[in-house]
DRENBA-693828 format. One line per field, with one value per residue (C-alpha): residue number from 1; residue in three letters; x, y, z. Coordinates in Angstrom, 1 decimal. Layout:
// residues N
n: c(NUM	...)
res: c(ala	...)
xx: c(X	...)
yy: c(Y	...)
zz: c(Z	...)
// end
This chain:
// residues 521
n: c(1	2	3	4	5	6	7	8	9	10	11	12	13	14	15	16	17	18	19	20	21	22	23	24	25	26	27	28	29	30	31	32	33	34	35	36	37	38	39	40	41	42	43	44	45	46	47	48	49	50	51	52	53	54	55	56	57	58	59	60	61	62	63	64	65	66	67	68	69	70	71	72	73	74	75	76	77	78	79	80	81	82	83	84	85	86	87	88	89	90	91	92	93	94	95	96	97	98	99	100	101	102	103	104	105	106	107	108	109	110	111	112	113	114	115	116	117	118	119	120	121	122	123	124	125	126	127	128	129	130	131	132	133	134	135	136	137	138	139	140	141	142	143	144	145	146	147	148	149	150	151	152	153	154	155	156	157	158	159	160	161	162	163	164	165	166	167	168	169	170	171	172	173	174	175	176	177	178	179	180	181	182	183	184	185	186	187	188	189	190	191	192	193	194	195	196	197	198	199	200	201	202	203	204	205	206	207	208	209	210	211	212	213	214	215	216	217	218	219	220	221	222	223	224	225	226	227	228	229	230	231	232	233	234	235	236	237	238	239	240	241	242	243	244	245	246	247	248	249	250	251	252	253	254	255	256	257	258	259	260	261	262	263	264	265	266	267	268	269	270	271	272	273	274	275	276	277	278	279	280	281	282	283	284	285	286	287	288	289	290	291	292	293	294	295	296	297	298	299	300	301	302	303	304	305	306	307	308	309	310	311	312	313	314	315	316	317	318	319	320	321	322	323	324	325	326	327	328	329	330	331	332	333	334	335	336	337	338	339	340	341	342	343	344	345	346	347	348	349	350	351	352	353	354	355	356	357	358	359	360	361	362	363	364	365	366	367	368	369	370	371	372	373	374	375	376	377	378	379	380	381	382	383	384	385	386	387	388	389	390	391	392	393	394	395	396	397	398	399	400	401	402	403	404	405	406	407	408	409	410	411	412	413	414	415	416	417	418	419	420	421	422	423	424	425	426	427	428	429	430	431	432	433	434	435	436	437	438	439	440	441	442	443	444	445	446	447	448	449	450	451	452	453	454	455	456	457	458	459	460	461	462	463	464	465	466	467	468	469	470	471	472	473	474	475	476	477	478	479	480	481	482	483	484	485	486	487	488	489	490	491	492	493	494	495	496	497	498	499	500	501	502	503	504	505	506	507	508	509	510	511	512	513	514	515	516	517	518	519	520	521)
res: c(unk	unk	unk	unk	unk	unk	unk	unk	unk	unk	unk	unk	unk	unk	unk	unk	unk	unk	unk	unk	unk	unk	unk	unk	unk	unk	unk	unk	unk	unk	unk	unk	unk	unk	unk	unk	unk	unk	unk	unk	unk	unk	unk	unk	unk	unk	unk	unk	unk	unk	unk	unk	unk	unk	unk	unk	unk	unk	unk	unk	unk	unk	unk	unk	unk	unk	unk	unk	unk	unk	unk	unk	unk	unk	unk	unk	unk	unk	unk	unk	unk	unk	unk	unk	unk	unk	unk	unk	unk	unk	unk	unk	unk	unk	unk	unk	unk	unk	unk	unk	unk	unk	unk	unk	unk	unk	unk	unk	unk	unk	unk	unk	unk	unk	unk	unk	unk	unk	unk	unk	unk	unk	unk	unk	unk	unk	unk	unk	unk	unk	unk	unk	unk	unk	unk	unk	unk	unk	unk	unk	unk	unk	unk	unk	unk	unk	unk	unk	unk	unk	unk	unk	unk	unk	unk	unk	unk	unk	unk	unk	unk	unk	unk	unk	unk	unk	unk	unk	unk	unk	unk	unk	unk	unk	unk	unk	unk	unk	unk	unk	unk	unk	unk	unk	unk	unk	unk	unk	unk	unk	unk	unk	unk	unk	unk	unk	unk	unk	unk	unk	unk	unk	unk	unk	unk	unk	unk	unk	unk	unk	unk	unk	unk	unk	unk	unk	unk	unk	unk	unk	unk	unk	unk	unk	unk	unk	unk	unk	unk	unk	unk	unk	unk	unk	unk	unk	unk	unk	unk	unk	unk	unk	unk	unk	unk	unk	unk	unk	unk	unk	unk	unk	unk	unk	unk	unk	unk	unk	unk	unk	unk	unk	unk	unk	unk	unk	unk	unk	unk	unk	unk	unk	unk	unk	unk	unk	unk	unk	unk	unk	unk	unk	unk	unk	unk	unk	unk	unk	unk	unk	unk	unk	unk	unk	unk	unk	unk	unk	unk	unk	unk	unk	unk	unk	unk	unk	unk	unk	unk	unk	unk	unk	unk	unk	unk	unk	unk	unk	unk	unk	unk	unk	unk	unk	unk	unk	unk	unk	unk	unk	unk	unk	unk	unk	unk	unk	unk	unk	unk	unk	unk	unk	unk	unk	unk	unk	unk	unk	unk	unk	unk	unk	unk	unk	unk	unk	unk	unk	unk	unk	unk	unk	unk	unk	unk	unk	unk	unk	unk	unk	unk	unk	unk	unk	unk	unk	unk	unk	unk	unk	unk	unk	unk	unk	unk	unk	unk	unk	unk	unk	unk	unk	unk	unk	unk	unk	unk	unk	unk	unk	unk	unk	unk	unk	unk	unk	unk	unk	unk	unk	unk	unk	unk	unk	unk	unk	unk	unk	unk	unk	unk	unk	unk	unk	unk	unk	unk	unk	unk	unk	unk	unk	unk	unk	unk	unk	unk	unk	unk	unk	unk	unk	unk	unk	unk	unk	unk	unk	unk	unk	unk	unk	unk	unk	unk	unk	unk	unk	unk	unk	unk	unk	unk	unk	unk	unk	unk	unk	unk	unk	unk	unk	unk	unk	unk	unk	unk	unk	unk	unk	unk	unk	unk	unk	unk	unk	unk	unk	unk	unk	unk	unk	unk	unk	unk	unk	unk	unk	unk	unk	unk	unk	unk	unk	unk	unk	unk	unk	unk	unk	unk	unk	unk	unk	unk	unk	unk	unk	unk	unk	unk)
xx: c(127.0	125.5	126.7	126.1	126.3	126.9	125.3	126.8	124.9	123.9	124.6	121.5	122.5	123.0	120.1	119.4	120.6	117.8	118.5	117.7	114.4	113.2	113.5	110.2	109.5	112.2	112.1	112.1	113.8	114.2	117.1	114.9	112.5	113.0	113.6	110.9	108.4	106.0	107.5	107.0	104.3	106.2	109.2	107.3	108.4	105.8	106.5	105.5	108.4	111.1	114.4	115.1	116.2	116.2	119.4	118.9	121.0	123.9	124.3	124.8	122.0	122.6	120.7	120.8	121.0	119.5	120.7	120.7	118.3	115.8	115.9	115.4	112.8	110.7	111.3	110.2	107.1	106.0	106.7	104.0	105.3	102.6	102.4	101.2	98.3	95.0	96.2	95.7	97.9	95.1	92.5	90.7	89.6	86.1	85.4	87.6	84.4	81.3	78.3	74.8	75.1	77.7	77.6	74.1	73.4	76.8	79.2	82.7	83.6	86.9	89.2	89.8	87.4	84.5	84.6	87.5	85.6	82.7	84.4	82.8	86.2	87.6	85.8	85.8	87.4	86.3	88.4	88.8	89.5	88.2	91.0	93.7	92.2	92.5	96.2	96.9	95.0	96.8	100.1	99.3	98.0	101.0	98.8	100.8	99.5	97.7	100.0	103.5	105.1	108.5	111.3	111.4	114.5	116.0	114.2	110.8	111.6	113.3	110.2	108.1	110.3	110.0	106.2	106.3	108.1	104.8	102.4	100.6	99.7	95.9	96.7	98.6	98.1	97.5	97.1	100.6	102.0	100.5	102.1	105.5	105.3	104.3	100.8	102.1	100.8	99.0	101.9	104.5	102.3	101.1	104.6	106.0	103.5	103.9	107.6	107.3	105.2	107.8	105.0	107.1	109.7	107.2	105.0	108.0	106.4	108.3	109.3	108.8	105.4	104.4	105.5	103.8	100.6	100.6	101.3	98.4	96.1	96.9	96.4	93.0	91.6	90.1	91.9	88.9	86.8	86.8	86.6	86.8	90.4	93.8	94.3	91.1	92.4	95.7	93.8	91.8	94.9	96.6	93.5	93.4	97.0	96.1	93.4	95.6	97.9	95.2	96.0	92.9	93.9	97.7	98.0	95.5	95.8	97.9	100.2	97.6	95.0	97.2	98.1	94.5	93.5	96.1	95.3	91.6	92.0	94.2	91.8	88.4	87.2	89.2	88.0	85.2	83.2	82.3	78.6	76.5	74.7	71.2	72.6	74.0	70.7	68.4	70.6	70.7	74.4	75.9	77.6	74.2	72.9	76.1	75.8	72.0	71.7	73.3	76.5	77.3	80.2	81.7	81.6	83.3	86.0	86.6	86.7	89.0	91.4	91.4	92.0	95.1	96.4	96.1	97.5	100.6	100.9	101.6	100.3	101.2	103.8	101.2	99.3	96.1	93.8	95.6	95.3	91.6	91.1	93.0	90.8	87.7	88.6	89.7	86.2	84.5	86.3	85.6	81.9	81.6	82.1	78.7	77.0	73.6	74.3	75.6	72.7	73.3	77.0	76.3	73.6	75.8	78.7	76.5	75.2	78.7	79.7	76.5	77.1	80.8	81.5	84.0	86.9	89.9	91.5	88.7	89.5	85.9	85.7	89.0	87.8	84.6	86.6	88.7	85.5	84.4	87.8	87.7	84.2	85.4	88.5	86.3	84.1	86.6	86.8	84.4	86.8	89.9	91.0	88.9	91.5	91.5	87.9	86.6	88.6	87.2	83.7	83.9	85.3	82.7	79.9	81.2	81.2	77.5	76.7	78.5	76.2	73.2	74.4	74.6	71.1	69.7	71.4	69.7	66.4	66.7	65.4	68.1	69.4	69.2	71.9	73.0	71.2	73.6	70.6	68.9	71.8	74.8	78.0	77.1	73.7	74.9	77.8	75.7	73.2	76.0	77.6	74.3	72.9	75.9	79.3	78.4	76.6	79.4	82.3	80.4	80.3	84.0	84.9	83.1	85.3	88.5	88.3	91.6	93.0	92.6	88.9	88.2	90.2	88.1	84.8	86.2	87.1	83.7	81.9	84.0	83.5	79.8	79.6	81.8	79.5	76.5	78.2	78.8	75.2	74.0	76.3	74.5	76.4	76.2	74.3	76.9	79.6	77.7	76.3	79.6	81.2	78.0	78.0	81.7	81.2	78.2	80.3	83.2	81.3	79.2	81.8	83.8	82.6	79.6	79.1	80.2	77.7	74.7	74.3	72.7	72.1	69.2	69.6	66.5	64.2	64.9	66.9	69.1	71.3	74.7	77.4	77.0	79.6	82.8	83.2	80.7	81.1	79.1	81.4)
yy: c(72.4	75.6	78.9	82.3	85.5	88.8	91.7	95.1	97.6	100.9	103.8	105.4	108.9	107.9	107.6	104.3	104.3	105.0	102.0	99.9	101.5	101.5	97.8	95.8	92.3	92.0	91.0	93.2	92.0	93.4	92.6	93.0	90.3	86.7	86.0	83.5	85.4	88.2	91.6	94.4	96.6	99.7	98.6	97.8	99.8	102.2	101.1	97.7	95.6	97.8	96.3	97.4	96.1	97.9	97.8	100.4	98.4	98.6	94.9	92.8	90.9	87.2	85.0	81.3	79.6	76.2	75.9	78.5	76.7	76.0	79.5	81.4	78.9	79.4	83.2	83.4	81.3	83.6	87.0	88.5	90.4	92.4	94.8	98.3	98.2	98.0	98.0	101.1	101.3	102.3	99.7	97.9	94.3	93.1	90.1	87.0	85.1	86.2	87.2	88.1	90.9	91.4	94.2	93.9	90.6	89.1	90.2	88.9	87.1	86.6	88.6	92.3	95.1	95.6	99.4	99.6	97.6	99.8	103.2	105.3	106.9	103.6	102.5	98.9	98.2	95.0	93.7	89.9	88.3	89.1	87.0	89.2	92.3	90.8	89.9	93.4	95.1	93.1	94.0	97.7	97.8	95.8	93.0	89.8	86.6	84.4	81.4	82.7	80.7	79.3	78.3	74.5	72.5	70.0	67.0	68.4	69.4	66.1	64.3	66.5	65.6	61.9	62.3	64.0	61.0	59.1	61.8	59.5	57.1	57.1	56.8	60.1	61.9	65.5	66.5	65.2	66.8	70.2	70.0	69.0	72.0	74.3	75.0	75.4	72.2	73.8	75.8	73.0	70.3	72.3	73.6	70.1	68.7	71.4	70.8	67.1	67.3	69.8	72.4	75.3	74.9	73.8	76.9	79.1	80.1	82.7	81.1	84.2	84.9	81.2	81.2	84.5	83.2	80.0	82.0	84.3	81.4	79.7	83.0	83.5	80.3	81.1	79.3	79.9	77.5	74.0	72.4	74.7	75.8	75.5	71.9	70.8	72.4	70.6	67.3	67.8	68.6	65.4	63.4	65.1	64.1	60.4	60.6	62.2	59.2	56.7	55.0	56.3	59.9	59.7	58.5	61.0	64.3	67.1	69.3	72.1	69.7	68.7	72.3	73.3	70.3	71.0	74.8	74.2	71.7	74.2	77.1	75.4	76.8	80.0	82.6	80.2	82.0	78.9	79.2	77.7	79.2	79.1	81.1	83.8	84.0	84.2	86.9	89.0	88.9	90.9	87.8	86.2	89.3	89.6	86.0	85.9	83.1	80.7	78.8	81.8	80.3	78.5	81.7	83.6	81.0	81.2	85.0	85.1	82.7	84.7	87.9	86.3	85.1	88.6	90.3	88.1	88.1	84.3	83.9	87.5	86.1	84.1	85.5	87.3	84.7	81.8	83.6	84.1	80.4	79.3	81.4	80.2	76.5	77.0	78.4	75.6	73.1	75.0	75.5	71.8	71.4	72.9	70.0	71.3	70.3	66.8	65.0	66.8	65.9	62.3	61.7	62.9	60.8	57.7	58.3	58.5	55.3	53.5	54.5	54.0	57.2	59.0	59.8	61.0	62.4	65.0	68.1	68.6	65.0	65.3	68.4	66.7	63.9	66.5	68.0	64.6	63.9	67.2	66.4	63.1	64.7	67.3	64.8	61.9	62.1	59.1	57.1	57.7	55.3	55.6	57.6	60.3	60.1	60.4	63.6	65.2	64.1	65.8	69.0	69.4	68.6	71.2	73.8	72.9	73.3	76.6	77.9	76.6	78.4	81.7	81.1	80.4	83.4	85.7	83.9	82.6	79.3	76.7	75.1	71.3	69.3	72.5	71.9	70.3	69.3	67.4	65.8	63.7	63.2	59.6	60.1	63.0	60.9	57.8	59.9	61.7	58.4	56.8	59.6	61.5	59.7	56.1	56.9	59.2	56.8	53.8	55.5	56.6	53.0	52.0	54.6	53.7	50.1	50.2	49.2	52.8	52.8	49.5	50.8	53.9	51.9	49.5	52.3	53.9	50.7	50.2	53.8	53.6	50.5	52.1	55.1	52.8	50.9	54.1	55.2	52.0	52.4	54.2	57.2	58.7	62.0	63.7	63.0	64.3	67.4	68.9	68.8	70.2	73.2	73.8	73.8	76.1	78.6	78.6	78.2	81.3	83.6	81.2	80.2	78.4	75.5	75.4	75.0	73.1	69.5	67.4	64.3	63.5	61.5	62.0	63.4	64.5	67.6	68.8	71.5	71.5	70.0	67.4	65.7	65.1	68.0	67.9	71.5	73.7	76.3)
zz: c(120.1	121.4	120.1	121.7	119.7	121.4	119.6	119.9	122.1	120.6	122.9	124.3	123.2	119.5	117.1	115.5	111.9	109.4	107.3	110.4	111.3	107.7	107.1	107.0	108.0	110.7	114.4	117.4	120.5	124.0	126.3	129.4	128.3	127.2	123.6	123.7	125.8	125.0	124.5	127.0	125.5	126.5	124.5	121.3	118.3	117.1	113.6	112.4	111.2	112.6	114.0	117.5	120.8	124.1	126.1	128.8	131.2	128.7	128.7	125.7	124.1	123.9	121.6	122.2	118.9	118.7	115.1	112.5	110.2	113.0	114.4	111.2	109.9	113.1	113.2	109.6	110.3	113.2	111.6	109.4	106.4	104.8	101.9	102.8	100.3	102.0	105.7	107.8	110.9	113.2	112.2	114.9	114.8	114.8	117.0	116.6	115.8	114.1	116.2	115.6	113.1	114.9	117.4	118.7	120.3	121.0	123.7	123.8	127.1	128.7	126.5	127.3	127.8	125.6	125.8	123.4	120.8	120.8	121.1	118.4	117.8	116.7	113.5	112.5	109.2	107.5	104.7	104.2	107.6	111.0	112.4	110.9	112.4	115.8	115.4	114.0	116.8	119.5	117.9	117.7	121.3	122.6	123.9	124.1	122.6	125.0	124.1	123.2	120.4	121.3	119.0	118.8	119.6	117.3	118.9	118.1	114.5	114.0	115.1	112.8	109.9	110.6	110.6	107.2	105.8	106.5	105.5	103.2	106.0	106.7	110.5	110.4	113.7	112.8	116.5	117.4	114.2	115.2	118.6	117.1	114.7	117.5	116.1	112.5	111.1	108.2	107.0	107.4	105.9	102.8	102.1	102.3	100.0	97.4	97.5	97.3	94.1	92.7	92.2	93.6	90.9	88.2	88.6	89.5	92.8	94.7	98.0	100.1	98.6	99.1	102.7	103.4	101.8	103.9	107.1	106.3	105.5	108.9	110.7	109.1	110.6	114.0	116.7	119.0	117.0	118.5	115.1	112.1	112.7	111.1	112.4	110.6	107.4	107.8	108.4	105.3	103.3	104.5	103.6	100.2	99.6	100.4	97.8	95.2	95.5	94.7	91.3	89.5	90.3	90.4	86.8	85.4	87.3	85.9	88.0	87.9	89.2	92.1	92.9	93.0	95.1	97.8	97.9	98.0	100.9	102.8	102.3	102.1	105.5	105.5	108.1	109.2	112.0	113.9	113.1	110.3	107.4	109.0	111.9	109.6	107.7	110.7	112.3	109.0	108.8	106.0	104.5	104.1	102.3	100.2	98.9	98.8	101.4	99.0	100.0	102.2	104.0	101.0	99.0	101.8	102.1	98.4	98.2	101.3	99.6	96.4	98.4	100.0	96.6	95.2	98.3	98.4	94.6	94.6	91.0	89.9	87.5	85.5	82.6	83.7	82.0	83.8	87.1	86.7	85.7	88.7	91.0	89.3	89.6	93.2	93.9	92.1	94.4	97.6	96.7	96.3	100.1	100.7	102.6	101.6	98.1	99.0	97.3	94.0	93.8	95.1	92.5	89.7	90.9	91.2	87.7	86.3	88.0	86.9	83.3	83.5	81.6	83.8	81.5	83.4	80.2	80.1	82.1	83.3	84.6	86.4	88.0	89.1	90.7	92.5	93.9	95.1	96.6	98.5	99.8	101.1	102.7	104.3	106.1	106.5	110.3	110.8	108.6	110.8	113.5	116.7	118.7	116.1	115.0	118.6	119.1	116.0	116.9	120.3	118.8	116.1	118.6	121.0	118.2	117.6	121.3	121.5	118.7	120.6	123.7	121.9	120.4	123.8	125.2	122.7	122.7	119.2	117.9	118.6	115.5	115.0	116.7	118.6	121.9	124.4	126.6	123.8	121.9	122.6	120.7	120.0	118.5	116.4	115.1	114.3	112.4	110.5	109.5	108.5	106.4	105.1	105.4	104.5	101.2	100.0	100.9	99.5	96.1	96.5	97.1	93.8	92.0	93.8	95.0	96.8	100.2	101.4	100.5	102.3	105.3	105.5	105.4	108.0	110.4	109.9	110.7	113.9	114.9	114.5	116.6	119.2	119.5	119.6	122.5	124.4	123.9	125.6	128.6	131.4	132.4	135.9	135.9	138.0	135.6	132.6	134.2	135.1	131.7	130.2	132.5	131.9	128.2	128.4	130.4	128.0	124.8	125.0	123.7	121.6	118.3	117.4	115.2	111.9	109.3	109.9	109.7	107.3	108.9	111.0	114.1	116.0	113.5	110.1	110.5	107.8	109.0	107.5	109.0	111.5	113.3	111.8	109.7	107.1	107.7	105.8	105.3)
// end
């Protein structure tokens, strides 16, 4: 049943009540534009979070309600409620993706004029997230989002709920789930899992703070990145949930372990710039200097996550010592995803398995197993069914190639695996599986010899064979040249690869993140 509500119209000659204008975190509507469309920049309130609607034609404003629960849930998901601390109203964004130190060599293509970005009157304020500056800048300038978010109807939300009932299935299609949640897969999935484990009640987490934290986390992932975006984070979170349900972990992990595991999975690539660590180092980026060229991206992800935890006050009710311990353990998990340290973690894991001395009743051993679980979740794409694995392979390879395009443009040495003219998706994937994924998942199967472990190894074998078959098939030159050119055109300004890659397909390169997400960040 559809219900229409008619809101009273305020006369134009009467001022809006102060209690209306002073409220924060509400929605602004305009009767002259669609409820679901982008607002007219001329009608935007000058104050963030003010409640207003323009009714210059003296007509009533009708809101088509698809269901009270659905509407307010979606509106809440799309509205950013921020504290005033640390946010200046006139700040301007830096680029939505990192560039070569970051104003000299890289120019942004296809999104607005560059003059505004480099106006000396408008200083760039860098806090935690480049992505959030962009959103804020667009809002203040009245620039509509490129893809407006629409309120979902009951059919879509119903399908999303059905998918969540099978969230522990290894064949879970995160791409479909992201479409059904209107691009809010990370928020919806993480919130559901925290609720399912009873962690919200157990840790007495404030629902508003938690939701705000998840919204900010999702926003701080760069949607311009082909691979390192919020959908990848949601995929890793879903994989982490599958591992947490394995008998060896489920019967041993504490509630704190589970909370940290899910939060680390959701934030492990937070504010990833789409380029790898070697790129940041050779361009003298300030992050490389800040973290002394060591686990640059991982440190940035960790510190960004801590910044959001503190900004939202999600753990503010906990004792100070407990908060610091949570932040430290969260960092330890995220830093473990540095693919350049893969051999260190793998050797230690193998030694524990050989000596059979992993004791899950010991906190340090449980934490180490969580680190290995997150490493597996981060690069599990080759272990997914072919239909999903192939999509991830193409996305991460495109991110590599975009970095290579930027390096060529600025006459820098092209990073391994980043030259679209010298590499293919297939050979990168085969190398990644051979040198990175297979050794890790073989040891994980020794630790958890379950149906899931065997399924993952089976999928990886089939996927590797499929890529090998595609490599042997002769492809018409005309068909390959076109996509390459198109990607080069669009990839210049987007984001570049993620971290490096550590597998070697054609020679012995060891960048950081090769195909499926062994992301180095």
